[in-house]
TIVOBA-384598 format. One line per field, with one value per residue (C-alpha): x, y negated, z negated. Coordinates in nm, 4 decimals, decimal comma, m for minus. Example, Ala and Ser with C-alpha at 12.3 -4.5 7.8 and 13.67 -1.06 7.14 Angstrom:
BEGIN
px <- (1,2300 1,3670) .
py <- (0,4500 0,1060) .
pz <- (m0,7800 m0,7140) .
This chain:
BEGIN
px <- (1,3015 1,1250 0,7524 0,5832 0,2262 m0,0225 m0,1532 0,2032 0,2700 m0,0479 0,0558 0,4009 0,2462 0,0065 0,2861 0,5092 0,2296 0,1331 0,4973 0,4680 0,1697 0,3495 0,5591 0,2520 0,0918 0,3925 0,3540 m0,0153 0,0726 0,3216 0,0585 m0,2065 0,0190 0,1462 m0,1989 m0,3755 m0,3027 m0,3019 m0,5430 m0,7558 m0,6725 m0,9145 m0,8147 m0,4485 m0,4902 m0,6945 m0,4540 m0,1312 m0,2372 m0,3364 m0,0171 0,1655 0,5242 0,7488 0,6318 0,8196 0,9854 0,8691 1,0781 0,9170 0,5767 0,6378 0,7481 0,4373 0,2139 0,3744 0,3391 m0,0313 m0,0761 0,1187 m0,0843 m0,4149 m0,3008 m0,1990 m0,5425 m0,7195 m0,4994 m0,5823 m0,9518 m0,9489 m0,7446 m1,0035 m1,2928 m1,1844 m1,3950 m1,7708 m1,8362 m1,8945 m1,5976 m1,5825 m1,5735 m1,3094 m1,0848 m1,1277 m1,0573 m0,7529 m0,6141 m0,6846 m0,4917 m0,1939 m0,2199 m0,2411 0,0517 0,2526 0,1436 0,2695 0,6025 0,6312 0,5370 0,7899 1,0654 0,9568 0,9748 1,3236 1,4360 1,2910 1,4646 1,8060 1,8054 2,1543 2,2542 2,4532 2,1789 1,8749 1,7270 1,7691 1,6159 1,3230 1,2650 1,2548 1,0112 0,7823 0,7901 0,7140 0,4235 0,2829 0,3098 0,1246 m0,1557 m0,1673 m0,1920 m0,4831 m0,6610 m0,5894 m0,7491 m1,0696 m1,0581 m1,0794 m1,4298 m1,5715 m1,8814 m1,9124 m2,2118 m2,3302 m2,1945 m1,8498 m1,7696 m1,8979 m1,7036 m1,3822 m1,4282 m1,4810 m1,1728 m0,9457 m1,0587 m0,9606 m0,6154 m0,5783 m0,6634 m0,4019 m0,1515 m0,2249 m0,1636 0,1646 0,2745 0,1869 0,4026 0,6929 0,6577 0,6413 0,9579 1,1341 1,0269 1,1259 1,4718 1,5106 1,4241 1,6850 1,9902) .
py <- (m4,4613 m4,1764 m4,1475 m3,8143 m3,8174 m3,7289 m3,4154 m3,2829 m3,3385 m3,1455 m2,8579 m2,8473 m2,8491 m2,5707 m2,3596 m2,4095 m2,3180 m2,0110 m1,9035 m1,8385 m1,6102 m1,3073 m1,2717 m1,2459 m1,0337 m0,8017 m0,7680 m0,6942 m0,4360 m0,2645 m0,2445 m0,1187 0,1451 0,2516 0,2806 0,4597 0,8081 0,7201 0,9025 0,5870 0,3904 0,0993 0,0464 0,0731 m0,1873 m0,4196 m0,4106 m0,4262 m0,6829 m0,9190 m0,8465 m1,1739 m1,0470 m0,9343 m0,6229 m0,6417 m0,2991 0,0504 0,0204 m0,3122 m0,1668 0,1311 m0,1083 m0,3208 m0,0125 0,0846 m0,2730 m0,2711 0,0575 m0,0675 m0,3886 m0,2029 0,0451 m0,2448 m0,4075 m0,0817 m0,0227 m0,3706 m0,3119 0,0248 m0,1079 m0,3759 m0,1327 0,1304 m0,0079 0,0040 0,3507 0,6866 0,8894 1,1154 0,8149 0,6364 0,9432 0,9816 0,6102 0,6177 0,9252 0,7607 0,4476 0,6701 0,8450 0,5172 0,3765 0,6836 0,6234 0,2652 0,3932 0,6393 0,3702 0,1268 0,3878 0,4489 0,0797 0,0587 0,3529 0,2069 m0,1250 0,0404 0,3037 0,4020 0,6139 0,8731 0,9302 0,8524 1,2031 1,2363 0,8934 0,9683 1,2968 1,1056 0,8505 1,1215 1,3120 1,0043 0,8877 1,2421 1,2414 0,9090 1,0658 1,3621 1,1260 0,9487 1,2814 1,3844 1,0625 1,1527 1,5094 1,3636 1,2418 1,5907 1,6139 1,2353 1,0853 0,7396 0,3994 0,4427 0,7466 0,5895 0,2641 0,4487 0,6874 0,3996 0,2130 0,5166 0,6426 0,3080 0,3273 0,6872 0,5872 0,3109 0,5429 0,8099 0,5531 0,4551 0,8193 0,8317 0,5233 0,6781 1,0041 0,8033 0,6135 0,9404 1,0916 0,7832 0,7895 1,1531 1,0725 0,7946 0,9950) .
pz <- (2,8247 2,9976 2,9402 2,9677 3,0942 2,8241 2,9992 3,0455 2,6767 2,5888 2,8149 2,6520 2,3049 2,4040 2,5478 2,2451 2,0033 2,2020 2,2067 1,8332 1,8800 2,0310 1,7166 1,4973 1,7688 1,7607 1,3837 1,4326 1,7000 1,4653 1,1934 1,4360 1,5938 1,2518 1,0943 1,3773 1,2367 0,8666 0,6379 0,6153 0,9330 0,8926 0,5281 0,6310 0,9028 0,6832 0,3868 0,5859 0,8446 0,5640 0,3663 0,3041 0,2908 0,5754 0,7561 1,0861 1,0785 0,9810 0,6620 0,5658 0,6507 0,4201 0,1460 0,2033 0,1800 m0,1520 m0,2800 m0,1890 m0,3742 m0,6752 m0,6857 m0,6714 m0,9366 m1,1622 m1,1206 m1,2001 m1,5034 m1,6329 m1,5701 m1,7462 m2,0375 m2,1066 m2,0575 m2,3103 m2,5941 m2,6253 m2,4807 m2,6444 m2,7653 m2,4572 m2,2235 m2,4344 m2,4278 m2,0501 m1,9957 m2,2226 m2,0433 m1,7107 m1,8105 m1,8943 m1,5572 m1,3662 m1,5643 m1,4620 m1,1026 m1,1259 m1,2559 m0,9670 m0,7135 m0,8639 m0,8330 m0,4742 m0,3933 m0,5411 m0,3325 m0,0113 m0,0749 m0,1022 0,1734 0,2879 0,5841 0,3920 0,1320 0,3469 0,3420 m0,0340 m0,0921 0,1381 m0,0429 m0,3717 m0,2301 m0,0925 m0,4218 m0,6306 m0,4145 m0,4135 m0,7942 m0,8038 m0,5987 m0,8350 m1,1338 m0,9698 m0,9127 m1,2720 m1,3910 m1,2095 m1,3445 m1,6955 m1,6192 m1,5620 m1,7783 m1,8059 m1,6300 m1,5585 m1,4815 m1,6391 m1,4285 m1,1055 m1,1640 m1,2436 m0,9515 m0,7069 m0,8297 m0,8521 m0,5109 m0,3605 m0,5207 m0,4031 m0,0453 m0,0268 m0,1982 0,0611 0,3338 0,1634 0,1693 0,5384 0,6060 0,4154 0,6097 0,9328 0,8379 0,7625 1,0950 1,2961 1,1349 1,2376 1,6005 1,6211 1,5166) .
């Protein structure tokens, strides 16, 4: 039986554990290089570098960005749905309209995610156009939600504005990732 000196064993263990680091470093580098020109680069990096699913390619990164946006929109919709009662009529109407807008955004983002998951070479441009249109529509819905609070003052408006603005920022970053994916595909033909 061959015995390996303890210090050699430690060196081998260190080297084998550090060999796994470049892969995660490469993922981190993809996120960093992809987010650098996003509308909200630090938010992009923070949300996508902490994303738990696969994000090893520009396509997976675009999907991750849409999933982040969809998740945040879902949380805001749930928050707004439970907050509709207890305010004056004007606030209730604005909140109710906003829930509808965010629900439409979630629908658009879900369609986008489905399209990104099933990209095909022969229909790539059409699918990317759909994805870009749907994410743009989601952004418009988010803006429309905020427009409904014109003339409303106070805590309700500021809470909704803060939450919707956050969703709009991650949605804007998702659109950037989709545009980036579309452009990178065009360069590799």
